[in-house]
C-alpha positions as CSV (number, residue, x, y, z in Angstrom):
1,M,283.4,-88.3,-1.9
2,A,283.7,-87.5,1.5
3,S,283.7,-90.0,4.6
4,D,280.2,-90.7,5.9
5,N,282.1,-90.4,9.6
6,A,281.0,-86.8,10.6
7,G,281.0,-84.7,13.7
8,L,277.6,-84.2,15.3
9,R,277.4,-80.1,14.3
10,D,279.4,-80.7,10.9
11,V,278.0,-78.7,8.1
12,C,277.3,-81.8,5.3
13,V,276.3,-81.3,1.8
14,V,273.9,-84.6,1.2
15,G,272.0,-82.9,-1.6
16,V,273.2,-81.3,-4.9
17,A,271.0,-80.1,-8.1
18,R,271.2,-77.9,-10.8
19,T,269.0,-76.8,-14.1
20,P,270.8,-76.7,-17.5
21,L,271.6,-73.2,-18.0
22,G,269.8,-71.6,-20.6
23,G,270.9,-68.6,-23.0
24,F,269.8,-65.1,-23.1
25,L,266.3,-65.4,-24.5
26,G,267.3,-69.0,-25.3
27,A,265.7,-72.3,-24.1
28,L,264.8,-71.5,-20.6
29,S,263.4,-67.9,-21.3
30,S,260.0,-69.0,-20.7
31,L,260.3,-70.1,-17.5
32,P,260.4,-67.4,-14.4
33,A,263.5,-67.9,-12.0
34,T,261.0,-68.8,-9.1
35,K,259.9,-72.0,-11.6
36,L,263.8,-72.7,-12.1
37,G,264.7,-72.5,-8.4
38,S,261.5,-74.6,-7.8
39,I,262.8,-77.5,-10.2
40,A,266.5,-77.2,-8.2
41,I,265.0,-77.5,-5.2
42,E,263.0,-80.8,-5.8
43,A,265.9,-82.5,-7.5
44,A,268.3,-81.3,-4.6
45,L,266.0,-83.2,-2.2
46,R,265.3,-86.0,-3.9
47,K,268.5,-87.1,-4.9
48,A,269.6,-86.3,-0.9
49,N,266.7,-88.9,0.1
50,V,265.3,-85.9,2.2
51,D,261.8,-85.3,2.5
52,P,260.8,-81.9,1.9
53,S,258.6,-82.1,5.0
54,L,262.1,-82.1,6.9
55,V,263.5,-79.2,5.4
56,Q,263.6,-76.4,8.7
57,E,264.6,-73.4,6.7
58,V,265.5,-72.2,2.9
59,Y,268.2,-69.6,2.1
60,F,268.0,-68.7,-1.4
61,G,270.0,-66.2,-3.8
62,N,268.2,-64.1,-6.3
63,V,269.3,-60.5,-7.9
64,L,266.8,-60.0,-10.5
65,S,263.8,-59.8,-8.4
66,A,261.4,-57.3,-10.4
67,N,258.1,-58.8,-11.7
68,L,258.6,-62.0,-9.7
69,G,256.2,-61.4,-7.2
70,Q,256.8,-61.2,-3.2
71,A,259.4,-63.2,-1.5
72,P,261.1,-65.3,-4.5
73,A,262.8,-67.7,-2.2
74,R,259.4,-68.7,-0.4
75,Q,258.0,-69.3,-4.1
76,A,260.7,-71.5,-5.0
77,A,260.5,-73.6,-1.8
78,L,256.7,-73.9,-1.9
79,G,256.9,-75.2,-5.7
80,A,259.2,-77.7,-4.5
81,G,256.7,-79.2,-2.2
82,I,258.3,-77.5,1.0
83,P,255.8,-77.1,3.5
84,N,254.3,-73.3,3.9
85,T,255.7,-73.5,7.7
86,V,259.2,-73.4,6.7
87,V,260.8,-69.7,6.9
88,C,262.6,-68.9,3.5
89,T,264.4,-65.9,3.1
90,T,266.0,-64.2,-0.1
91,V,269.2,-63.0,-0.4
92,N,270.2,-60.3,-2.7
93,K,274.1,-59.8,-2.9
94,V,274.6,-59.9,-6.5
95,C,277.3,-62.1,-7.8
96,A,277.6,-63.8,-4.3
97,S,273.7,-64.3,-3.4
98,G,273.9,-68.0,-3.7
99,M,277.1,-68.4,-2.1
100,K,276.0,-65.8,0.8
101,A,272.6,-67.9,1.2
102,T,274.9,-71.0,1.7
103,M,276.9,-69.5,4.3
104,F,273.9,-68.5,6.2
105,A,272.6,-72.1,6.0
106,A,275.8,-73.3,7.1
107,Q,275.6,-70.5,9.9
108,S,272.4,-71.7,11.0
109,I,273.4,-75.5,11.5
110,L,277.0,-74.4,13.3
111,L,275.0,-72.8,15.6
112,G,272.8,-75.7,16.5
113,I,269.4,-73.4,15.0
114,N,268.7,-76.2,12.4
115,D,269.6,-79.6,11.3
116,I,268.2,-79.6,7.7
117,V,268.4,-76.5,5.5
118,V,268.0,-75.7,1.5
119,A,270.2,-73.4,-0.1
120,G,271.1,-72.0,-3.6
121,G,270.3,-69.2,-6.1
122,M,268.4,-68.4,-9.3
123,E,268.2,-66.1,-11.9
124,S,266.2,-65.6,-15.3
125,M,268.0,-62.9,-17.0
126,S,265.6,-63.4,-19.9
127,N,263.1,-62.3,-17.8
128,A,264.2,-59.0,-16.1
129,P,261.9,-56.3,-17.1
130,K,262.4,-53.0,-18.6
131,Y,260.3,-50.2,-16.8
132,I,259.6,-46.7,-16.7
133,A,260.5,-45.6,-13.6
134,E,259.2,-42.0,-13.6
135,A,255.7,-43.8,-14.8
136,R,254.0,-43.9,-11.3
137,K,254.6,-39.8,-10.6
138,G,252.9,-39.3,-14.1
139,S,254.0,-39.2,-17.6
140,R,253.7,-36.1,-19.0
141,F,254.6,-34.2,-22.2
142,G,257.7,-35.9,-23.9
143,H,259.1,-39.3,-24.2
144,D,259.8,-41.4,-21.3
145,T,263.0,-43.4,-20.8
146,L,262.8,-47.2,-20.9
147,V,265.0,-48.6,-17.9
148,D,266.6,-52.3,-18.7
149,G,266.0,-53.8,-15.1
150,M,268.8,-56.3,-15.8
151,L,271.6,-53.4,-16.5
152,K,270.3,-51.2,-13.7
153,D,269.7,-54.0,-11.1
154,G,272.4,-56.4,-11.8
155,L,275.1,-55.3,-14.2
156,W,275.8,-51.6,-13.3
157,D,278.3,-50.1,-10.7
158,V,275.8,-47.5,-9.0
159,Y,279.1,-45.5,-7.5
160,G,281.2,-45.4,-10.4
161,D,278.0,-45.0,-12.6
162,C,279.7,-47.5,-15.1
163,A,278.8,-51.1,-16.1
164,M,280.7,-53.7,-14.4
165,G,283.0,-54.7,-17.1
166,N,284.9,-51.5,-16.7
167,C,285.6,-52.4,-13.3
168,A,287.1,-55.6,-15.1
169,E,288.9,-53.2,-17.4
170,L,290.6,-51.5,-14.5
171,C,291.8,-54.7,-13.2
172,A,293.2,-55.6,-16.4
173,E,295.2,-52.1,-16.3
174,N,296.0,-52.7,-12.7
175,Y,297.6,-56.2,-13.1
176,A,299.0,-55.8,-16.7
177,L,296.6,-58.5,-18.1
178,T,296.6,-58.7,-21.9
179,R,293.6,-59.3,-24.1
180,E,295.4,-62.7,-25.2
181,D,295.7,-63.8,-21.5
182,Q,292.0,-63.1,-21.1
183,D,291.1,-64.7,-24.3
184,A,293.1,-67.5,-23.6
185,Y,291.8,-68.4,-20.5
186,A,288.0,-68.1,-21.6
187,I,288.8,-70.5,-24.4
188,Q,290.3,-72.9,-21.8
189,S,287.1,-72.7,-19.7
190,N,284.9,-73.1,-22.3
191,E,286.9,-76.0,-23.5
192,R,287.0,-77.6,-20.3
193,G,283.2,-77.0,-19.9
194,I,282.9,-79.0,-23.4
195,A,285.1,-81.9,-22.3
196,A,283.0,-82.0,-19.1
197,R,279.6,-82.1,-21.0
198,D,280.7,-84.6,-23.6
199,S,282.1,-87.1,-21.0
200,G,279.0,-86.6,-19.0
201,A,280.6,-85.1,-16.1
202,F,277.8,-82.6,-15.6
203,A,275.0,-85.3,-15.9
204,W,274.8,-86.2,-12.3
205,E,274.0,-82.5,-11.2
206,I,271.7,-81.6,-13.9
207,V,267.9,-81.8,-13.5
208,P,266.6,-82.0,-17.0
209,I,263.6,-79.8,-17.8
210,E,260.8,-80.1,-20.0
211,V,259.6,-76.8,-21.6
212,P,256.6,-76.1,-23.2
213,A,257.0,-75.6,-26.7
214,G,253.4,-74.2,-27.8
215,R,250.0,-75.6,-29.0
216,G,250.0,-78.9,-30.4
217,K,253.7,-79.4,-30.2
218,A,255.8,-81.9,-27.9
219,P,257.8,-80.3,-25.1
220,V,261.4,-79.5,-25.6
221,L,263.6,-81.4,-23.5
222,V,266.7,-79.4,-21.9
223,D,269.3,-81.2,-20.5
224,K,272.8,-79.5,-21.3
225,D,274.0,-76.0,-21.1
226,E,272.9,-73.7,-23.8
227,S,275.9,-71.5,-24.3
228,L,279.0,-74.2,-25.0
229,D,277.1,-75.0,-28.4
230,K,277.7,-71.3,-29.3
231,F,281.3,-71.5,-28.2
232,D,283.8,-70.9,-31.3
233,P,287.6,-70.0,-30.2
234,V,288.0,-68.2,-33.8
235,K,285.0,-65.5,-33.2
236,L,286.3,-65.1,-29.8
237,K,289.7,-63.6,-30.4
238,K,288.0,-61.1,-32.9
239,L,285.4,-60.1,-30.7
240,R,285.5,-56.2,-30.3
241,P,285.7,-54.6,-26.6
242,S,282.5,-54.5,-24.7
243,F,283.2,-51.7,-22.2
244,K,285.7,-49.6,-23.5
245,D,286.4,-48.8,-27.3
246,N,290.2,-47.5,-27.2
247,G,292.5,-50.4,-25.9
248,G,289.7,-52.3,-24.3
249,T,290.5,-56.1,-23.4
250,V,287.2,-57.3,-22.0
251,T,284.4,-58.7,-24.3
252,A,281.6,-60.7,-24.5
253,G,284.1,-63.8,-25.1
254,N,286.2,-63.6,-22.1
255,A,283.1,-62.6,-19.8
256,S,280.5,-64.8,-18.1
257,S,277.2,-65.2,-20.6
258,I,273.9,-63.6,-19.7
259,S,272.0,-66.8,-18.9
260,D,268.8,-68.4,-17.0
261,G,269.4,-71.4,-14.4
262,A,269.4,-72.0,-10.7
263,A,271.5,-74.2,-8.5
264,A,270.4,-75.8,-4.9
265,L,272.1,-77.7,-2.1
266,V,270.8,-79.6,0.5
267,L,272.9,-79.0,4.1
268,V,272.4,-81.3,7.0
269,S,274.2,-81.5,10.5
270,G,276.7,-84.3,11.0
271,Q,274.2,-85.8,13.8
272,K,271.1,-85.7,11.5
273,A,273.2,-87.3,8.4
274,Q,273.8,-90.0,10.7
275,E,270.5,-90.4,12.1
276,L,268.8,-90.5,8.6
277,G,271.6,-92.6,7.0
278,L,272.3,-89.9,4.6
279,Q,275.3,-90.2,2.0
280,I,277.8,-87.1,2.5
281,L,279.0,-85.7,-0.9
282,A,281.2,-82.7,1.0
283,R,281.6,-80.9,4.1
284,I,281.8,-77.3,4.5
285,K,284.8,-76.3,6.6
286,G,285.0,-72.9,6.3
287,F,283.9,-69.6,4.4
288,A,284.4,-66.2,4.9
289,D,283.3,-62.7,3.4
290,A,285.6,-59.7,2.2
291,A,284.9,-55.9,1.1
292,Q,286.8,-53.1,-0.6
293,A,286.4,-50.2,-2.8
294,P,283.4,-51.4,-5.2
295,E,285.3,-50.5,-8.2
296,L,288.0,-53.1,-7.0
297,F,285.6,-56.2,-6.5
298,T,287.6,-58.3,-9.0
299,T,290.3,-58.6,-6.4
300,T,288.2,-59.2,-3.3
301,P,288.8,-63.0,-3.5
302,A,292.1,-62.5,-2.9
303,L,291.5,-61.1,0.4
304,A,288.3,-63.4,1.2
305,I,290.2,-66.9,0.3
306,P,292.9,-66.1,3.3
307,K,290.1,-65.7,5.7
308,A,288.4,-69.0,4.6
309,L,291.3,-70.6,5.0
310,V,292.2,-69.6,8.7
311,N,288.5,-70.2,9.6
312,A,288.8,-73.7,8.4
313,G,292.1,-74.5,10.2
314,L,293.9,-74.5,7.0
315,E,297.0,-73.3,5.0
316,S,297.4,-72.4,1.3
317,S,299.9,-75.3,0.9
318,H,296.9,-77.7,1.7
319,V,294.9,-76.4,-1.4
320,D,295.0,-78.4,-4.3
321,F,292.4,-76.8,-6.4
322,Y,291.0,-73.0,-6.4
323,E,287.6,-72.2,-8.2
324,I,286.7,-68.8,-8.7
325,N,283.2,-68.1,-9.9
326,E,283.2,-64.5,-11.3
327,A,282.1,-63.0,-14.7
328,F,285.5,-62.3,-16.5
329,S,288.6,-63.9,-17.3
330,A,290.2,-60.7,-15.6
331,V,289.6,-61.6,-12.1
332,A,290.7,-65.4,-12.0
333,L,293.9,-64.3,-13.7
334,A,294.3,-60.8,-11.3
335,N,293.7,-63.2,-8.2
336,K,296.3,-66.2,-9.3
337,K,299.0,-63.4,-9.0
338,L,297.6,-61.9,-5.8
339,L,297.2,-65.4,-4.3
340,G,300.7,-66.8,-5.7
341,I,298.3,-70.0,-7.2
342,P,301.3,-72.0,-9.1
343,S,299.7,-72.6,-12.3
344,V,296.3,-72.4,-14.4
345,S,295.9,-76.3,-13.8
346,C,295.0,-75.2,-10.2
347,L,292.6,-72.5,-10.6
348,Q,289.0,-72.8,-12.5
349,L,286.8,-69.9,-13.4
350,N,283.9,-71.2,-15.0
351,L,283.0,-68.5,-17.1
352,F,280.5,-70.8,-19.3
353,L,278.5,-71.0,-16.3
354,K,276.2,-68.5,-14.8
355,H,277.3,-67.7,-11.1
356,F,273.9,-67.3,-9.0
């Protein structure tokens, strides 16, 4: 835990909360992303001991916005008790939406624009609709094609016209990552997740959710990540490749799961933390973006991390632990090579968690 001594414009994390992660069409599938976002925001503010009326701005990530209604971030904020006079912005940057929302929030504090900001992300992949793209122009003679909004708007590379998993296959080929390498990493990630769950390490950050169970039935309490219950290392090794039939190495087992959930942070300036007597959990010292050819998104962390270290005034020798939240084992293993990370024990890819 960070010291409570903070500079006046330091960006301090004082509240953290997330929902459990529900599996695809699983325990949380009856709740829209905006409701999950409200639950996470309300819990983060409560844990931080910050009154919702003090929040000055909200940045919240959301990618699969179809059928959620206008301004999803604002819906989530108002649902958490934040006043309707607070400005809210929804961020869609695919996998990096929640992280970019947090960067925007931090920047507003660093610039002196705000002192208390909520940031985070929310998705309900289970509720991403299927739609008929041409229906508005008139459905005429012949069959109509149903478009999967989750695939079209979230999991498909529009430039290469392929699934994002094909980009992971390219990464595995470029860096000679075997199926065995990727499976071993996925197994380790899930085993770490199970150990953390069973030890209670996640309990402090997860807000339990009571989900309606239907007429005459008691609500169901969801307080643990659903995908971990289905983990089977033996079956994982036997899964067929998901994106490339001949010689493919990327499977549903060494990629992150399709899931539902939300996470929220409460960020405050050092001055406001001192003024309100808030407990500081961490400080955001630096951050960075990077970009390259879309099909090479898998190795972009190796470009962004050095920039973030420079912005934070640090060197790689100062780093004890790297956490790379991406959808494929290949991503962590490739960036480990590119960054010269000495061992897997210094690296964590949360395959069992959804990255918002």
